[in-house]
Gaussian input, Z-matrix of N, CA and C with variables (Angstrom, degrees):
# hf/3-21g

backbone

0 1
 N
 C     1     B1
 C     2     B2     1     A1
 N     3     B3     2     A2     1     D1
 C     4     B4     3     A3     2     D2
 C     5     B5     4     A4     3     D3
 N     6     B6     5     A5     4     D4
 C     7     B7     6     A6     5     D5
 C     8     B8     7     A7     6     D6
 N     9     B9     8     A8     7     D7
 C    10    B10     9     A9     8     D8
 C    11    B11    10    A10     9     D9
 N    12    B12    11    A11    10    D10
 C    13    B13    12    A12    11    D11
 C    14    B14    13    A13    12    D12
 N    15    B15    14    A14    13    D13
 C    16    B16    15    A15    14    D14
 C    17    B17    16    A16    15    D15
 N    18    B18    17    A17    16    D16
 C    19    B19    18    A18    17    D17
 C    20    B20    19    A19    18    D18
 N    21    B21    20    A20    19    D19
 C    22    B22    21    A21    20    D20
 C    23    B23    22    A22    21    D21
 N    24    B24    23    A23    22    D22
 C    25    B25    24    A24    23    D23
 C    26    B26    25    A25    24    D24
 N    27    B27    26    A26    25    D25
 C    28    B28    27    A27    26    D26
 C    29    B29    28    A28    27    D27
 N    30    B30    29    A29    28    D28
 C    31    B31    30    A30    29    D29
 C    32    B32    31    A31    30    D30
 N    33    B33    32    A32    31    D31
 C    34    B34    33    A33    32    D32
 C    35    B35    34    A34    33    D33
 N    36    B36    35    A35    34    D34
 C    37    B37    36    A36    35    D35
 C    38    B38    37    A37    36    D36
 N    39    B39    38    A38    37    D37
 C    40    B40    39    A39    38    D38
 C    41    B41    40    A40    39    D39
 N    42    B42    41    A41    40    D40
 C    43    B43    42    A42    41    D41
 C    44    B44    43    A43    42    D42
 N    45    B45    44    A44    43    D43
 C    46    B46    45    A45    44    D44
 C    47    B47    46    A46    45    D45
 N    48    B48    47    A47    46    D46
 C    49    B49    48    A48    47    D47
 C    50    B50    49    A49    48    D48
 N    51    B51    50    A50    49    D49
 C    52    B52    51    A51    50    D50
 C    53    B53    52    A52    51    D51
 N    54    B54    53    A53    52    D52
 C    55    B55    54    A54    53    D53
 C    56    B56    55    A55    54    D54
 N    57    B57    56    A56    55    D55
 C    58    B58    57    A57    56    D56
 C    59    B59    58    A58    57    D57
 N    60    B60    59    A59    58    D58
 C    61    B61    60    A60    59    D59
 C    62    B62    61    A61    60    D60
 N    63    B63    62    A62    61    D61
 C    64    B64    63    A63    62    D62
 C    65    B65    64    A64    63    D63
 N    66    B66    65    A65    64    D64
 C    67    B67    66    A66    65    D65
 C    68    B68    67    A67    66    D66
 N    69    B69    68    A68    67    D67
 C    70    B70    69    A69    68    D68
 C    71    B71    70    A70    69    D69
 N    72    B72    71    A71    70    D70
 C    73    B73    72    A72    71    D71
 C    74    B74    73    A73    72    D72
 N    75    B75    74    A74    73    D73
 C    76    B76    75    A75    74    D74
 C    77    B77    76    A76    75    D75
 N    78    B78    77    A77    76    D76
 C    79    B79    78    A78    77    D77
 C    80    B80    79    A79    78    D78
 N    81    B81    80    A80    79    D79
 C    82    B82    81    A81    80    D80
 C    83    B83    82    A82    81    D81
 N    84    B84    83    A83    82    D82
 C    85    B85    84    A84    83    D83
 C    86    B86    85    A85    84    D84
 N    87    B87    86    A86    85    D85
 C    88    B88    87    A87    86    D86
 C    89    B89    88    A88    87    D87
 N    90    B90    89    A89    88    D88
 C    91    B91    90    A90    89    D89
 C    92    B92    91    A91    90    D90
 N    93    B93    92    A92    91    D91
 C    94    B94    93    A93    92    D92
 C    95    B95    94    A94    93    D93
 N    96    B96    95    A95    94    D94
 C    97    B97    96    A96    95    D95
 C    98    B98    97    A97    96    D96
 N    99    B99    98    A98    97    D97
 C   100   B100    99    A99    98    D98
 C   101   B101   100   A100    99    D99
 N   102   B102   101   A101   100   D100
 C   103   B103   102   A102   101   D101
 C   104   B104   103   A103   102   D102
 N   105   B105   104   A104   103   D103
 C   106   B106   105   A105   104   D104
 C   107   B107   106   A106   105   D105
 N   108   B108   107   A107   106   D106
 C   109   B109   108   A108   107   D107
 C   110   B110   109   A109   108   D108
 N   111   B111   110   A110   109   D109
 C   112   B112   111   A111   110   D110
 C   113   B113   112   A112   111   D111
 N   114   B114   113   A113   112   D112
 C   115   B115   114   A114   113   D113
 C   116   B116   115   A115   114   D114
 N   117   B117   116   A116   115   D115
 C   118   B118   117   A117   116   D116
 C   119   B119   118   A118   117   D117
 N   120   B120   119   A119   118   D118
 C   121   B121   120   A120   119   D119
 C   122   B122   121   A121   120   D120
 N   123   B123   122   A122   121   D121
 C   124   B124   123   A123   122   D122
 C   125   B125   124   A124   123   D123
 N   126   B126   125   A125   124   D124
 C   127   B127   126   A126   125   D125
 C   128   B128   127   A127   126   D126
 N   129   B129   128   A128   127   D127
 C   130   B130   129   A129   128   D128
 C   131   B131   130   A130   129   D129
 N   132   B132   131   A131   130   D130
 C   133   B133   132   A132   131   D131
 C   134   B134   133   A133   132   D132
 N   135   B135   134   A134   133   D133
 C   136   B136   135   A135   134   D134
 C   137   B137   136   A136   135   D135
 N   138   B138   137   A137   136   D136
 C   139   B139   138   A138   137   D137
 C   140   B140   139   A139   138   D138
 N   141   B141   140   A140   139   D139
 C   142   B142   141   A141   140   D140
 C   143   B143   142   A142   141   D141
 N   144   B144   143   A143   142   D142
 C   145   B145   144   A144   143   D143
 C   146   B146   145   A145   144   D144
 N   147   B147   146   A146   145   D145
 C   148   B148   147   A147   146   D146
 C   149   B149   148   A148   147   D147
 N   150   B150   149   A149   148   D148
 C   151   B151   150   A150   149   D149
 C   152   B152   151   A151   150   D150
 N   153   B153   152   A152   151   D151
 C   154   B154   153   A153   152   D152
 C   155   B155   154   A154   153   D153
 N   156   B156   155   A155   154   D154
 C   157   B157   156   A156   155   D155
 C   158   B158   157   A157   156   D156
 N   159   B159   158   A158   157   D157
 C   160   B160   159   A159   158   D158
 C   161   B161   160   A160   159   D159
 N   162   B162   161   A161   160   D160
 C   163   B163   162   A162   161   D161
 C   164   B164   163   A163   162   D162
 N   165   B165   164   A164   163   D163
 C   166   B166   165   A165   164   D164
 C   167   B167   166   A166   165   D165
 N   168   B168   167   A167   166   D166
 C   169   B169   168   A168   167   D167
 C   170   B170   169   A169   168   D168
 N   171   B171   170   A170   169   D169
 C   172   B172   171   A171   170   D170
 C   173   B173   172   A172   171   D171

   B1=1.4483
   B2=1.5307
   B3=1.3295
   B4=1.4595
   B5=1.5153
   B6=1.3198
   B7=1.4537
   B8=1.5254
   B9=1.3158
   B10=1.4612
   B11=1.5311
   B12=1.3124
   B13=1.4595
   B14=1.5249
   B15=1.3244
   B16=1.4609
   B17=1.5274
   B18=1.3075
   B19=1.4502
   B20=1.5305
   B21=1.3452
   B22=1.4590
   B23=1.5329
   B24=1.3062
   B25=1.4663
   B26=1.5328
   B27=1.3436
   B28=1.4631
   B29=1.5293
   B30=1.3308
   B31=1.4674
   B32=1.5202
   B33=1.3307
   B34=1.4598
   B35=1.5294
   B36=1.3064
   B37=1.4655
   B38=1.5236
   B39=1.3195
   B40=1.4609
   B41=1.5192
   B42=1.3262
   B43=1.4564
   B44=1.5198
   B45=1.3161
   B46=1.4605
   B47=1.5208
   B48=1.3071
   B49=1.4603
   B50=1.5186
   B51=1.3191
   B52=1.4665
   B53=1.5232
   B54=1.3283
   B55=1.4499
   B56=1.5252
   B57=1.3236
   B58=1.4655
   B59=1.5285
   B60=1.3222
   B61=1.4625
   B62=1.5290
   B63=1.3201
   B64=1.4639
   B65=1.5274
   B66=1.3405
   B67=1.4726
   B68=1.5258
   B69=1.3414
   B70=1.4572
   B71=1.5153
   B72=1.3264
   B73=1.4705
   B74=1.5219
   B75=1.3227
   B76=1.4563
   B77=1.5256
   B78=1.3252
   B79=1.4635
   B80=1.5279
   B81=1.3248
   B82=1.4665
   B83=1.5273
   B84=1.3407
   B85=1.4669
   B86=1.5291
   B87=1.3269
   B88=1.4638
   B89=1.5257
   B90=1.3343
   B91=1.4657
   B92=1.5342
   B93=1.3225
   B94=1.4656
   B95=1.5293
   B96=1.3355
   B97=1.4625
   B98=1.5309
   B99=1.3166
   B100=1.4708
   B101=1.5271
   B102=1.3254
   B103=1.4659
   B104=1.5229
   B105=1.3233
   B106=1.4700
   B107=1.5206
   B108=1.3043
   B109=1.4649
   B110=1.5312
   B111=1.3251
   B112=1.4641
   B113=1.5349
   B114=1.3464
   B115=1.4696
   B116=1.5357
   B117=1.3214
   B118=1.4653
   B119=1.5290
   B120=1.3289
   B121=1.4637
   B122=1.5229
   B123=1.3254
   B124=1.4665
   B125=1.5307
   B126=1.3206
   B127=1.4637
   B128=1.5279
   B129=1.3299
   B130=1.4627
   B131=1.5254
   B132=1.3236
   B133=1.4693
   B134=1.5309
   B135=1.3259
   B136=1.4675
   B137=1.5310
   B138=1.3302
   B139=1.4699
   B140=1.5252
   B141=1.3355
   B142=1.4610
   B143=1.5211
   B144=1.2996
   B145=1.4623
   B146=1.5259
   B147=1.3152
   B148=1.4617
   B149=1.5324
   B150=1.3200
   B151=1.4668
   B152=1.5238
   B153=1.3174
   B154=1.4591
   B155=1.5259
   B156=1.3315
   B157=1.4746
   B158=1.5225
   B159=1.3359
   B160=1.4608
   B161=1.5188
   B162=1.3319
   B163=1.4604
   B164=1.5228
   B165=1.3265
   B166=1.4659
   B167=1.5325
   B168=1.3330
   B169=1.4628
   B170=1.5246
   B171=1.3333
   B172=1.4826
   B173=1.4993
   A1=109.71
   A2=116.74
   A3=122.17
   A4=111.25
   A5=114.76
   A6=121.32
   A7=110.44
   A8=116.02
   A9=122.17
   A10=109.89
   A11=117.16
   A12=122.33
   A13=107.83
   A14=116.19
   A15=120.62
   A16=110.68
   A17=115.60
   A18=122.42
   A19=108.36
   A20=118.24
   A21=120.62
   A22=114.31
   A23=117.51
   A24=121.49
   A25=110.08
   A26=115.49
   A27=120.28
   A28=111.10
   A29=116.31
   A30=124.31
   A31=113.28
   A32=116.29
   A33=122.21
   A34=106.24
   A35=115.71
   A36=120.73
   A37=111.02
   A38=115.32
   A39=122.47
   A40=107.03
   A41=115.92
   A42=119.93
   A43=110.65
   A44=114.55
   A45=122.60
   A46=104.93
   A47=115.19
   A48=119.59
   A49=109.15
   A50=117.21
   A51=122.28
   A52=112.85
   A53=117.51
   A54=121.32
   A55=111.67
   A56=115.95
   A57=121.02
   A58=106.44
   A59=117.20
   A60=120.24
   A61=111.72
   A62=118.09
   A63=121.30
   A64=111.47
   A65=116.88
   A66=119.82
   A67=112.93
   A68=117.49
   A69=120.78
   A70=115.61
   A71=116.73
   A72=118.53
   A73=111.11
   A74=114.89
   A75=120.57
   A76=109.06
   A77=116.17
   A78=120.00
   A79=110.65
   A80=116.15
   A81=120.38
   A82=111.01
   A83=117.26
   A84=120.28
   A85=110.98
   A86=116.66
   A87=120.44
   A88=110.05
   A89=115.61
   A90=121.26
   A91=111.70
   A92=117.35
   A93=121.52
   A94=113.75
   A95=118.76
   A96=122.46
   A97=113.93
   A98=118.39
   A99=120.74
   A100=113.00
   A101=117.60
   A102=120.99
   A103=112.71
   A104=117.09
   A105=120.21
   A106=111.13
   A107=114.39
   A108=121.02
   A109=107.92
   A110=115.65
   A111=121.27
   A112=113.85
   A113=120.25
   A114=119.70
   A115=113.01
   A116=115.91
   A117=119.84
   A118=110.34
   A119=116.78
   A120=120.64
   A121=110.52
   A122=116.69
   A123=120.23
   A124=110.20
   A125=116.53
   A126=121.07
   A127=110.92
   A128=116.82
   A129=120.87
   A130=110.97
   A131=117.44
   A132=121.36
   A133=109.84
   A134=117.56
   A135=120.65
   A136=111.20
   A137=116.74
   A138=120.47
   A139=109.99
   A140=116.37
   A141=121.08
   A142=110.96
   A143=116.48
   A144=120.88
   A145=110.75
   A146=116.76
   A147=121.10
   A148=110.96
   A149=116.80
   A150=120.07
   A151=111.11
   A152=117.95
   A153=120.99
   A154=111.31
   A155=116.96
   A156=120.51
   A157=110.66
   A158=116.82
   A159=120.35
   A160=110.85
   A161=117.07
   A162=120.79
   A163=111.35
   A164=116.72
   A165=120.78
   A166=111.89
   A167=116.96
   A168=121.13
   A169=112.15
   A170=116.39
   A171=120.18
   A172=111.41
   D1=144.75
   D2=-177.47
   D3=-68.94
   D4=148.74
   D5=178.81
   D6=-63.58
   D7=139.64
   D8=179.23
   D9=-68.09
   D10=142.62
   D11=176.23
   D12=-79.18
   D13=126.34
   D14=-178.05
   D15=-73.31
   D16=136.98
   D17=177.44
   D18=-66.42
   D19=127.34
   D20=-178.37
   D21=-76.55
   D22=-1.66
   D23=-179.13
   D24=-59.79
   D25=134.50
   D26=176.46
   D27=-111.78
   D28=13.98
   D29=176.36
   D30=60.53
   D31=31.26
   D32=174.04
   D33=-132.00
   D34=69.53
   D35=-174.59
   D36=-67.24
   D37=124.11
   D38=176.88
   D39=-136.99
   D40=91.78
   D41=-177.40
   D42=-83.23
   D43=133.07
   D44=172.95
   D45=-126.17
   D46=99.82
   D47=-173.19
   D48=69.51
   D49=-124.36
   D50=179.70
   D51=-97.22
   D52=11.66
   D53=-174.70
   D54=-122.55
   D55=134.31
   D56=172.17
   D57=-86.10
   D58=116.33
   D59=-176.92
   D60=-79.84
   D61=-1.62
   D62=175.59
   D63=-88.35
   D64=-47.59
   D65=-177.30
   D66=-106.78
   D67=-15.85
   D68=177.54
   D69=88.45
   D70=-1.54
   D71=-179.23
   D72=-85.82
   D73=154.29
   D74=174.74
   D75=-80.50
   D76=163.33
   D77=176.75
   D78=-56.26
   D79=-40.35
   D80=-178.99
   D81=-64.07
   D82=-44.29
   D83=178.44
   D84=-62.57
   D85=-39.88
   D86=179.12
   D87=-62.68
   D88=-46.66
   D89=-176.86
   D90=-64.49
   D91=-37.72
   D92=-174.20
   D93=-91.86
   D94=-5.89
   D95=-170.00
   D96=-48.25
   D97=-50.60
   D98=-174.93
   D99=-65.48
   D100=-24.78
   D101=-179.36
   D102=-93.99
   D103=-8.67
   D104=-178.30
   D105=-70.84
   D106=146.88
   D107=172.41
   D108=-86.08
   D109=166.26
   D110=-175.04
   D111=-50.42
   D112=-48.29
   D113=-179.59
   D114=-62.19
   D115=-36.26
   D116=178.43
   D117=-66.87
   D118=-40.20
   D119=178.37
   D120=-65.38
   D121=-40.90
   D122=178.23
   D123=-60.54
   D124=-43.57
   D125=179.37
   D126=-64.86
   D127=-40.76
   D128=179.31
   D129=-63.95
   D130=-40.26
   D131=179.42
   D132=-66.38
   D133=-40.67
   D134=177.99
   D135=-65.13
   D136=-42.24
   D137=177.37
   D138=-62.12
   D139=-44.79
   D140=-179.16
   D141=-60.54
   D142=-43.08
   D143=179.15
   D144=-61.85
   D145=-44.78
   D146=179.94
   D147=-64.87
   D148=-40.54
   D149=179.34
   D150=-65.87
   D151=-39.94
   D152=178.01
   D153=-64.35
   D154=-38.80
   D155=177.55
   D156=-63.74
   D157=-38.82
   D158=177.49
   D159=-64.10
   D160=-40.13
   D161=179.26
   D162=-65.51
   D163=-37.32
   D164=179.51
   D165=-64.58
   D166=-28.89
   D167=-178.72
   D168=-76.19
   D169=-19.50
   D170=-176.55
   D171=-83.36

C-alpha cells in the first residue's frame, strides 16, 4: 500500500481570508483533508507549498 500523505498542518492556524498562512492550505482543503484520496492530498500539498512561496515574496 502507498505511503500516506502527511498533513501539512503545523497546529498554528492563522487564517487570512480563505487561506491558512501557516500551512498554506485553503479552508476547503483543510475541511476535506480526512476524506481526500492520496492524489487529492498530493495536489493540496503542492498548492499549499506554492501559496506559501507566494506569501514569502510579498
